N, C-alpha and C positions, 0 to 999 in steps of 0.2 A: 503493500500500500504506500509506503513513503515515496516510492519512485513515481507515483501518479500525481502527487501534489505539486502544483505549479505555483510560481510566485512572481509578482511584479510590484514595482513601487507605484504608488498612486499619490501624486502631489495634490495639495489642496490646502485651503485655509488662507489666513492672512500672512502667515510666515511659514518658512520651510518646515519648521518643527511640527506643523499641523498635518504633514503628510503621513500616509500609512503604508504598511506592507500589506498587499492583498494576496491571500492564499486562495487558490481555486483549482479545479480540475479533478480532485479526488471525490469518490462517492461519499465518503465520510470525512469532511474537511477537518472537523475538530479532532477526530481520532488520528488522522494522518499527521496533523500538526503536532499532536501530543507525542506520537511515536518518534518524531524527529527532535523533540525537546523544544518545539516552538510554542509560543502562547496561542491559545485557541482563538482569541479575539472575539469580535462580535459579528453577527451576520450582516451582509451587504450584497448589493448587486453591482458587479464590475462591468463597465463598458469595454468590450474587447473587439479586436478584429482578428479572426481566426481563419486558418486555411481550411478549405472545403475538402470533401472526399476526393480522391483521385479521379472518381468517375464524374465529378461535377464539371460543368463547362466554365464556371467562374472559379478563380483561384482562391479568393478570400471573401469573407462576409462579416458584417458587423453582427455581434452577438452580445447580449447581456447575460452573464453567467453568474450563478450563485458563488459567493465568496465569503471569506471571513477576513476582517481587516484588523491589523494590530498597529498601535501607535508606534512612531518611529523609534523612540528610545528603547522600549522593551524588545522591539523587533530586532534592532541592531545588536543588542546584547545577546539574544538567543542565536542569531545568525553567526556572530563572531565565535560563539562557543562550539559551533558544529565542527566535528572532525573533518579532515580531508576525505573525499569519497573513497580514496584508495585504502583508508584505514578501516572501512566498514565492509561487512560481508555484502555480496551482491544484492541479497534480498533486503538489506537495510539501507541501501544507498539512496540519497535524495535525487530528485530530478536534476537535469542540467540547469534548469532555471533557478532552483533553490541553491544549488552549488555556486552559481554565478553571483547571486546576491550575498551569499556567505563571504565570497572573496571580496565583494564590494564593501561589505560591512567592515572587514578587517582593514582594508585600505582607508576607509573613511575615518575609523578610529585612529589609525596611524597619523593621518593628516591633523586631526584634533590634538593628539599628543605632541606632535611636532610643532604646534602653534601655527599651522598653515590655515588660518581662518582670518577673515577680515570683515569689519562691519559694513552694512549696506543700509542706506536710507532711501526710501521712495515715497512718492506722493500717496498719501492715504485718504485723500478727500479734502474738503474745505477745512483749512486750519489744522491739519493733522499730518504728521510724518510717521511712517511705519519703519521701525528700526529692527534689523535682523542681522544674521550672520551668514556668510557664504564660505565655502571651502575653496582654498586656493589649490589648483591641481599640482601634483608633484612635477618637478622638472624632468623626471626620467621617462615620461610618456606612459606610465603604467595605466593611468585612467583611460587614455585613448586605446591602449591595447586591450583593456578589459571591455571597452565598448565594442571594439571590433569582434570580440569573441562572444558577445552576449547572445544567447540562443533566442530564437523568435518568441518563445513563450514568456521569456523574461521581460519583454517590452511589448507585449500584445495589447497594452492599454490604448484605447481609441483616442486619437488626437482630438483636441478641442476644435481644430480648424476644419477637419474633413472626416466624415464618418467612415471612409474607406482607408484611412491612413492610421498608422500606429505612431506612437511617440518615437522619435529617433533615439537610438541607443545612447549616444553621447549625451544628449540633453537630459534623458531620464536618469542616467548615472550621475550627472552633475547635480540634478535636483535631489537625488538621494543623499549625496555627500553633503549638500547644503543643509538638508534636513537633520543629518547627524550632527553637523557643526552647530546648528542653531539650537537643537535640543540639548546637546551637552553644555552649551554656554549658559543655558537657563536653569541648570540643575543646582547651582550653588546659591549662596546668599545673594540677594538682589540689592542694587544700589537704591538710594532713597529718592533721587530726583533726576529729571532730565533724560537725556539720551542714554546715559549709563543705566538708568532704571529700566528703560524700554528694551535694552539689549540683554539684561540679566534676569528680568522678571517675566511673569506670565502675560502682562499687558504690553504689547509692542508699540503702542501709540505714543507719540510725543506731541502734545498740543503746542503749536507755535502760531505766530501771526501769519496771515496769508502771504505776506511779502517775504517771509523767511523760508517758505517751503522750497522754493527754487534754489536758494542758496544751500540748504541742507542737502538736497538731491545732488547739486553740483559738487559739493564736498565729498559725498560718497562716491560719485563717479570718478572723482580725481584720484581716489585711492587705487583705482585700477582701470579707469576709463569706463564709459557706459557699457561697453561690451566685455569688461573684465581686463582690458589692456590699456596701457597709457602710452602716449607717443614718446614721452620722456619721463625719467624718474630720478630720484635722488640716488647718488652713489657715494659711499664713504671710502676713503683710502687711508690706511694706516701706514705711517712711515717710521722707520727706526731712528732713534736719537743718535746724534753724533757722540763719539767717545764711548767710554765703557762705564760711566757712572750709572749704577743700578737705580739711582733715584731720579735720573733725568726724565723730563716729560717726553711723551711720545705724540707727535703731531697726527691728528686725525683730520684729513682734508675733506671738503665737501665738493662734489662735482655734479653736473647734470649729465645723465647717461641715456642714450637711445634705448628704449625698452626692447626693440626687436634686433638691435645690433650693439651689444655691450662694448664693442671696440670703439664706438663713437662717444667721446666724453669731452666736456668743457668744464674748466674750473669755475667754481661759484663766483669768483671775483669777476670773470668775464660776463657772467649772466647778470650780476648786479650792475655792472658798468653799462650794459646795453640798454636796459630800461624800456624796451619796446614790447608790444603785445606778442610779437613773434620774432624769431631770429633764425639764422642759418647755422646748422651744425654740420660742418664739413659737407656742404651741398644738400643737407636735409632741412626742410622747414619744420620748426618746432613752435607750437602755439603755447602762449602763457608760460614761458620758461620760469619766470620768477615765482609764479603761483605754484608750479610743480615743486620747486625747491622748498617753499614754505610748508606746503602740505606734507612733503616727504620728511622734513625735519620734525614736524609735529608728531607724525607717526613714529619716527625713529626714537624720539625722546620717550614715548610711551613704552617702547620695547627695550631701550637701552638708556636708563635714567641719566648717565653722565651727559648726554647730548642736551638735556634740558637746560644746561648752562648757556647754550648757544641761543636759546629762544629769547633771551633778554637783550641780545644784540640786534641792531637794526639790519645789518647785512653780514651775517656770519659767513666766514670762509673756511675756518678750521677751528679745531679745539685741541688743547693740550691735555692729554690723558696721563693720569698717574699710573705707575706700574700695576697697582691692584686693579685699576679700571681696564687696563690692557688684558690682564689675565682673565677678567670676567668676559671681555669681548671675545677672546679666543675660545673660552670654554663653552659659552652659551649664547652670548649676545649676537655674534655673527650669524649663527644659524637662525635665530629669531628674526633678524633683519632680512635675511635672504628669503625666509618663508613669507614675509609680508611684501615681497616684491621690491625690496631696496637692495641696490647693488653693494657688494662688499669686496674690497681689494685688500689683500693682506700681503706682507712681505713673504717671498717664496720660502725663506727659512723657517717661517712660522705656520705655514699651511699644513694640512694633514699629510700631504704628499712629501713635503720637504722638511717637516719638523725634526729638529734634533732634540729629542726629549730625554730627560734623565729617567732611566728605567733599569729594573732588575732583569737579569737573565741567568739561566742555568747552563753551565758548561758540563756536558756529560761525556764520560770516557776519560781514560788515563792518557796523558800526552806521551807517556813512556811505556814500553811493554811491561806487562804485569801478569805473571802466570795466574794470579787469582782473579783476573777480570773474566767476566762471562762473555765478553765480545772481543774478538780480534778481527783483523782483516781477513782471516781464513774462515771465519764463520761465527755462528751464534750458539751459545749455550743458554737456552731459554731460562734455565733455573740458576745460572750463574749470576754474579753481581757486577755492576758497573758503577764506578765512582761518579759523583757529581759535586760541584761546588758553586756557590753563589758568586756572581760578578755584578758589577754596576757599569753601565755604558752610557755614553752620549753619542748617538749615531753609531758608528762602528768602532769608536775609540773607547778603550777600557779606562776606568778611573782607578787610581791607587787610593788607598785608605786616606792618605793625607789630602789628596785632591777632593775626595768626596766630603771630608770633614770641612774643608775650606768653603765649599759650595753650601753645605748645610748651615754653616755659621752665618752666612749672609742673610738667611731667612727672607729671600726675595723670590717672587714668582717668575722673574725674568733675569737671567744672568748672562753676562758677556763671557763666552768661553772660547778661547783660541780664535778670536776674531769674528765669532758669530753669536747671535743671541739664542739662548736656550730656555725652554719652558721648564720650570721646576716647581714641584709641589713641596713647599718647605717641610711639611709634616712627613711626607713620604721620604724626603732626603734623610731625615733623622732616622727613620725606620731602616732604610737601606744601609746606613752607616753601621747600625748594630748587626746587620745580617751579612755584610760583606766578608767573604773568606770562609764562612761556614760551609759545611758539606755533609755528605752522607752517601748512601748507596741505593741503587735501584736494581731490580732484577733485570735480566738480559732483555726479555721481550718488551718490558715497559720502557727501557732505555732506547731500544730500537724504534719503538712507536713514537716516542717523544722526538727523536732525532729526525725521523721521516716527516712528521707533521710540522716540525719547527716550533712546537710549543707544547706546554704541559699545564694542566689545571693544577693550581696550588691553592689550598685552603686560605682564604683571606686575601689572596692576591689575584684570583681569577686566572686567565691564560697568561702564562709567562713564557717569554721567548727561550728557545733551547738551541744551543750551539753544540754540535758534535765535535769530539776531539779524539786524536789517536786512532786506535783500531776501529772504533765506532765510526769515525768520519770516513775511513777507508772503506768500511763495509757499506756505508750508505752510498758512496761513490760507485762501488761495484754494482750495487743493486739498481742504481739509476742509469748506469751505462749499459752498453751492449755486452752480452755475455761473451767472454773471450774464448779463444781456442777452437779446436776442431772437434767434431763429434766422434765419439768412440763407438764404432758399430760392429765390433767383433761379435759374431754369432747372429747377426741380422741378415737374413737372406731376402733382401729387397733393395730396390733402387729408390732412394728418397729424393723428392724434389728439393730445390734450394731452400724454400721456406720451411720445409719439414726438417731439414738439417739444422737450420737455425733454431727451430723448436726443440730439437734433441739437445743441442748445446745448452740452451737455456734450462731445460729440465735437469740436465746433469749438473750444471753449475749451481742451481738452487739446492740440489741434494747435497753437494759438497759443502755448501754454506750452512746446512742444517735447517733450511727453511722450507716450508710448504709452498706448493705452487698450484695455481688455478689456470689450467689450459682451456681457454674459452673460444677456440677457433669455431668458425661456422661449421654446421653439419656438413659432412662430406669431405672435409679437408685433411682427414687422416689423423685424428687425435689418437686412435687406437694404435696405429703403427708407430707414432712418435713415442707413445708410452711403452710399447714393447721394446723399443730401442733402449729406453732408460732401464728397464728391468734386466735386459741382457747384460748391461754394463755393470750391474750390481750383483753379480753372481758370487756372493761372499759366504755362501753356506747358510744364510738366513732366508727364511721363506718370505715371499711377497703375497699380498692379498689383494684380489680384485673383487670389488662389490659392484654389481650391476643389476638391472631389471631382469627378471626371469626370461623375458623374451629374447634377450641377447646373450644368454649364457653360452649357447652353442656357437654363436658368432665369435665370442672371445676364444673359445677352445680351438675353433678352426683357424683363427688368425694367428694364435700363438704357435700352433703346429705348422702353419705355413711359413711364417716369417721368422720364428725362433725355434726351430726343431730341437735345438739342444737343451731347451728348458723343459724340465719336468712339469706336468700340469696335473693338479688334483681338482676334480669337480666336486665341491662340497655341496651336494644337492641330492635329493632323493632319500629313500629310507635306508640305503646302505652307506650313508655318509659317515665320516669319522665322528667318534664321540669322545675322543681324548686329544689333548694337545699333541701327543706324540704322533698321532695319526695324520696330523697336518704339517708338522715341522719337516717331514721327509720330502715334501714337494717344493720345487723351486717357486711355483706360482699356484696359489689356491684361488679358485674362482667360485664365487657364491653369490646369492641374491640378497636384496635388501630384506626380504621377508625372513630369511634364515639368519641374517645378522641380528634381527630382533629376537628370534626364537633361540638362537644359540649364543646370545650375548656373552654369557659367562665363559663359555668354552673359548670363543674367539679372543676374548680379552686376556686369556691366560697364555697366548702364544706371543713370542717375542718377534714381531714382524719387522722386517727391514723397510719395505715400502708398502703402504696401504693406498690403493687407488679407488676412488669413487667414480664410476662411469655413470653418465646421466645424473650428475650430482644434484640437479634440481629436485631429485627425489627426497632430499633432506632439507629443502628450503624452509620448512616449518621447524624452527629450532626446538620447539617443545615436543615434537613427535617422537615416538619410540625409536624410529630408525635413526633420527638425528642424535638422540642421546646415546644410542648403542654405538654408532661409529665414532663418536667423540671419546668413548671409553677405550678404543683399540690402541694399544701401544705401538709406536712406529718411530723409526729414525727419520723417515721422510714420508710426507703425505702429499698426495696429488689428487686434485679434483678435476674431472672432465665434464664440461657442459657447454653447449652453444648458447645457453640462455641463463647466465648467472643471476640476472634480475628479470623475472617475468612480470611482476606486478609491483613489488615493494622492496625497499632497501633492506628490510629485515631478512630477506632471502639471501642477500649478499653477506650479511653478518653471519648467518648460519653456516654457509659454505666456507667463508674465510675463517670462522672460528674452528672448524675442523682442520683446515690447512695449517693455521698458526694460532693456536689457542691464546686468547687474551690480547692479541694484537690490536683488535678494534675495541678493547675494553669489554665491560659487562654489557649484556643486552640492554638493560635499562639506561646505562650511560650512553650507549650508541644511539638509542632513540632520542635522548635529550640533546645530544651534541650534533647529530647528523640527520637521522631519519625525519624527525619532525621539522627542523629548519628547512631541509631540502624539499621534502614532499609537500609540506603545508605552506611554507613561505617562499619557496624557490630561492633560498639563501645561497648566493653565488660563492661567498667566502667559505661557508660550510662545505659546499660541493668541492671547492678547490682543496680544502684540507683533507677531505676524504680521498680525493684522487691522489694527493701526495702520499697519503698513508697506505693506500691499497694498490696503486698502480705497479710498484715494483714486483708484486707477487702474482700479477695477472698478465697473461699473454693472450691477446685476442687478435686474430686475423680474419678478415672477411673475404669471401670469394671475389669481391670487386676490388680489393686492395691491389695497387700496382705490384707486379712481381709475384702475386699469389695465384696459382692455378691459372696461368695465362692460357693454357691449352684446354681449359674447361669450356665446352661449347655453350652457346646461348640457350636460354630457356624461353620458349614461346608459350604464352598463356592465352587460351582462347575460351570464351564463354559460349557454349553451344545451347541455343534456346530451343526447347522442345515444346510441342503442342500437346494438349490433353485430348484423349479420345472422348467420345460421347459418354461412355461408361464412367470414365474418370471424372468428368465434369459433374455428372449426376451424383456420384458418391461424395465428391468434394463439397458440393453445395449442401447436400443433405447433412453432412457432418457439421458444417458450420451452423446450419439452421438449428440442428438438434441442441447445440450448446447455447448459442447466442440468443435464441428465442426464449430460452428459459429465463424468467424474470429475476431469478435469484441465483447468482453465480457463487454465492458464499463469500467468505472472507478468509484471509490468512492462508494457512496450509490447505484448507479445503479448496479455496479458489485456485491456488497454485497447482494443485493436483488436477483439477478439472481442465484448466487451460493447457497444461503440459500434455494431458491426455489428448486434447484436440490437436495440438501441434504434431504429436507423434502420428496421429491418424492421418493428418493432411500430408505429411511427408511420405507415409507409406502409400497413400493413394497416388501421389505424384510418381512414386516409383512404379507401382503396378497394382491393379485391383486385387490380384491373387494374394499379394503380400498382406494387404489390408483385411481381406475377407478370410484369409487362412484356408483357402480351398485350392486343390491341385488341378484346376481346369487348364484349358488351353492358354498358352502365354502369348503367342504371336497375335499382333493386331489389337491388343487391348490396352497397350501403353505406348504413348508417343515417345517416351524416353527410352524404353527398351528397344523399340523399332529403330530409333536413331542410333543408339549405341551399337546395335547389331550391324547396321550398315557401316559404321566407322570401323569397327573391329574387323569386319570382313575385308575392308579395303586395306587396313594395316597388315593383316595376315597375308593377303595376296601380294603385297610389296616385299614380303620377306622380313618384316620388322616385328618387334615384340611389344607388348603393352601390359601395363599393370592396371587393374580395375579396382578401385577402392569403394567399399560400401561400409556404412556403419552398422548395417543390420545383417545378422547371421541368416535370417529368413530370406532376405533378398539375395544374398550370396548363394543360398541353396537353389533358388529359382534360376539364377544365372548358370549354375553348374548344370542344371537340367536342360536349359534352353540353348546355350552357346555351341555345344559340340556339332550339332547339325549344320547351322549356317557357316561355321568355320571349317567344317570338314575334318574334324579331329575326333578322336575316341573319347577324350575327357577334357575337362577344364579344371585344373587344380584350384583348390580354395584354401588359403592359409588363414586360419582364424584361431581364436583363443582356445578352442577345444581340441586342436591338433597336438598330439604328443610331440615332445621336443625333438626326438629322433626323426620322426616323420617330417616335421617342419624343416629340419636341417636338410633332409633329403630333397624336399620340394625346392628349396632355395638353390641347392647345389645343381639340381637338374635344370632348373630354369636358366641358371647362369652358364652352364657348361655343355649341356646336351643339345646338339643341333637338331635332334628329332623331337625335342620337348614341345608341348603345345605352345603356341605363340602368345597366349594370354594367361596371366596368373591373376586370380581373384584374391584380394587381400582385405580382411576386415580392418577398418581404420585404426582401431586400438591395437590390434596384434601387430600391424605393420608400421606403426608410427615411429619406432625407434630401433636403431641398432642393426638393420638389415641392409646388406649390399645387393641391390638388384639392378646393376648397371647395364644388363643386357637390354632392358626396356628403353625404347626411344619415345614411347608415348605413355602418358598417364591419364586415365579417365577417372574423374571423381563422379561416380554414378549418382550419389546423393551428397548433399553438403553438410559438413559438420560446422556448426555456426561459431567457429573460432578459427580465424585464419592461421594462427600459429600451428594448430593441429594439422590442418590441411597442408601447410608448407612442409612440416616434418615428414608427412607421408610422401609428398612429391619428391623430397630429397632422397628417397630410397633409390631413385633412378638418376637424379641430378646431383652427382657427387663425383669425387675423384675416381678415376677409372672409366668414366664415361668419355667416349671419343666422338659422339655424334650429338646433334641437336636434340634436345628433349622438348616435346610438345605436350603441354598440359591442357586437357580438355575438361571444362567444368560444366556439367549438364544441369540446366535450370529450366523448369517448366514455366512458360509465359503466363502472366496474369495471376500468379499464385503467391502464397507467402514466400516460396522459395525465391522468386524474382525480387521481391521487396527486401528480403533479408540479404540477398546477394549485393544489393546496392549499399546496404549498411556495412557489409564486410569490407568493401573497398575503402570506405572511410576508416574502418577499424585498422587497416594496415598502416594508415598514416597517423592514427591517434591511438596509441597502445592502451590508453585507459578508457576507451569508449565503452559504453555499457554492454554491448553485445559480447565483449571479451569474456564475460563470466559464464557464457553458455546460454540457456534458454529461459532461466528462471525470471529474468527481468521482464519478460513479456507478460507474465501473470500480474504484474503491477500496473499494466496499462488500464486506462478507463475502458468501459464497455465500448464506447464509440471508437476509440483509438484501436482497440483490439479488433473490432469489426472491420475497420479500414485496412488493418494489416493482413487479415486472413481471407477477406472476401475476394471472390473472383471478379475481375474486371468484366464489364458488360459484354465485351466481344467474346470472352471465354465461356460465358454461361449461355450463349445464344443457342447452343446445340442441344440443350436439355429442356424437355417439356416439364410443365408443372406436374403432370401426372407421373412422370418419371421420378420426380423428387418425392412425391407423396408415397410412392410404393416402395421406396428404398428402406431396407431394414438396417439400422446401424448396429454393428457388433457391440456387445457389452465390453 
């Protein structure tokens, strides 16, 4: 239900704060709002413009829809508290509209917190001015970007000017931010009189004489122009004093600056000297320049009180600031002035980019070799210890204890140090003087993490800079540079490509350093072969363990036997598997499944493994799962994870895999969420993302098929959507199934509704495949399904050309029908079908025959789940997706059974879709999903049950052209299977 609830902002009233958030679209508006943690609000009727059904001749129509409205302030509080959609299960995610307004609420509160609000006065009628607040958009363009991404439902509010038009997204977002600014400004104590009272209290009116209304409105417009912009504005420029006297005044000069071109500036002295109503500014005409200066100075004095001294001057041009005033300007004043639209110019040495600030830092690692250190240039002892000591620096220059004591004794916020001015917190300087030279020890993995991230959280100090020294610094350099040396391939009977050789060198180097590795190459680039080369190089008498999905156990055994015949292999699988550590230690490589790692966790944890490999490591992406806990218990000198998708949905998946490879490198799970996952996923924090990359990148090697120099000989992959038509029987069954469910006045709620809707979807997909699959009867197959007839034609053509094809279906029953149908048209005795019920030995034989036997049937049927991972089927040059799995990643994995290393010809992918049905509409969504990995369809089919009845009907109903072949009598006589 939460996913059906839509939201839009509804401006109204005398001031922005009178606007409301309107909730609409769900059958039970109050219940859906409560499920998301939103206030239920009060009933209302919302004027909207909504898209019509695809069958309608007109695209949109005005509609008054039931809604519930929530005042701006409680609405923004609730919206800001909503988690990111990625943090919620698919069935609990809000609609795109609600998610968009949640992001807008967080941005609006950020603007208020940063002081990016400004007062506005407008004519409120005879003798009255209305005072309100507006939000000043951020300079980074985030508001405009959010407007561009606003989904249609989020701004479906009907325009006041035209019943067929909606509010423009940018205008509605600005109105929302204004409402938040205005509502927040009125929550505190209100002033007693005048404009200040109107801006802070519930009554926004200011009674003034009629003649004063225009002046008040002009004053308000002057803050940012009538349209929110000014042709010219005040700019303040801070200059450094001459000499090194810490008590010397700092000149703050006043200038007039072009609002749309900050490089155009005139000193205030020239503005006062000109005296005219307008003047030229480097070829630009500026109106009322003196008025712009006066208004700007008045606003600046409100935000930065020292400027108030200039207001007593007739024509102020500059102000001498005390050092304490300069410190206030640098710490907070400059930001407030900038937020209000006032230009600020600071000396380069005192800006955030160029500041030489007195700060503490940690130097980690011994500068001289120490056998007791846990880290050397040769590698890491995760349980060893690394020295650290406190330092104090200005810029890149270290301070001695005497120099720091001298600076602390000055007790000044600005100090002249070696020819440049430096910002100093006097209290912090005293604390650092006591800390300088103290030290301690960190364990090896914590020291390495701090050195890679360049910082470490310290209680009471926050994030402190970290500098690596000695062996730790050399190790960091090795990790960040290219792996040196040549690959050692003794025992490997294969020719590796250049990028595979580089991968082997990297894996071997990481093993030598005692560090885990995540090989994240694209599917089909040979992760298995590169890993086998690593295992053959570590033939030291200790066993290795490979953990993989059951479906690829045989593939690992075959690949090991083929590429490393000298390695002994034990298949830890089946009832005859070993039950003691001695039974496993005798083999060079033990291959087992994730299910058995869970079941035999104690046994496998008692073996002293050399290398533990997780294939398809996304199987342990849930850190709390039994499989993830079991693999973390396995002792190993070297850990390797293999996956083409280290992050499928959330960063927590990366933590789980990386914590297997290098325990504690990314910290505890709770700390990882706080420092990385939430800032990156919820706030798109670029700095947090950069820190995470710096920390994790040295342990991850990822190459894509499209990378230069990678698999240059891999042929192109052509993807074609094949549109099929329904037969009369299919149309009749399809329409009857839709009618049977949607004509029922009560679909239920929650799990009941979800079950009924998913039952309908399954029925419709089966009907699109073939009536016999839906009806469960063994009748004649030919001529009853447009999709089957088209697939038969295509496969016959492929076979006659001497090529081979894979046909994927997600239904075992449909596969059985194809097994019965295809041999005749293709002229073969049988059509093999690889599905989950096929025993492993028989499955391996089917794959081997398809790959190597010239007399094998040209078509191999594969169930999508059984064939989605770990199979090499490169003899196929065509892939047919008979029915669609509504997750493009799953389909792509299946396609890559043929489109992978070893393929020497073009692979053509045919995706069969029935026209006018739910398949065609979902296919369009799937294309969007490939570009937007977090789109709602990525979670499967459960999201559809959250649609409203009308939206569900539009999604599943046949278009008019496709139901034309079915008579009403046909529909009435159809019996729908239970």
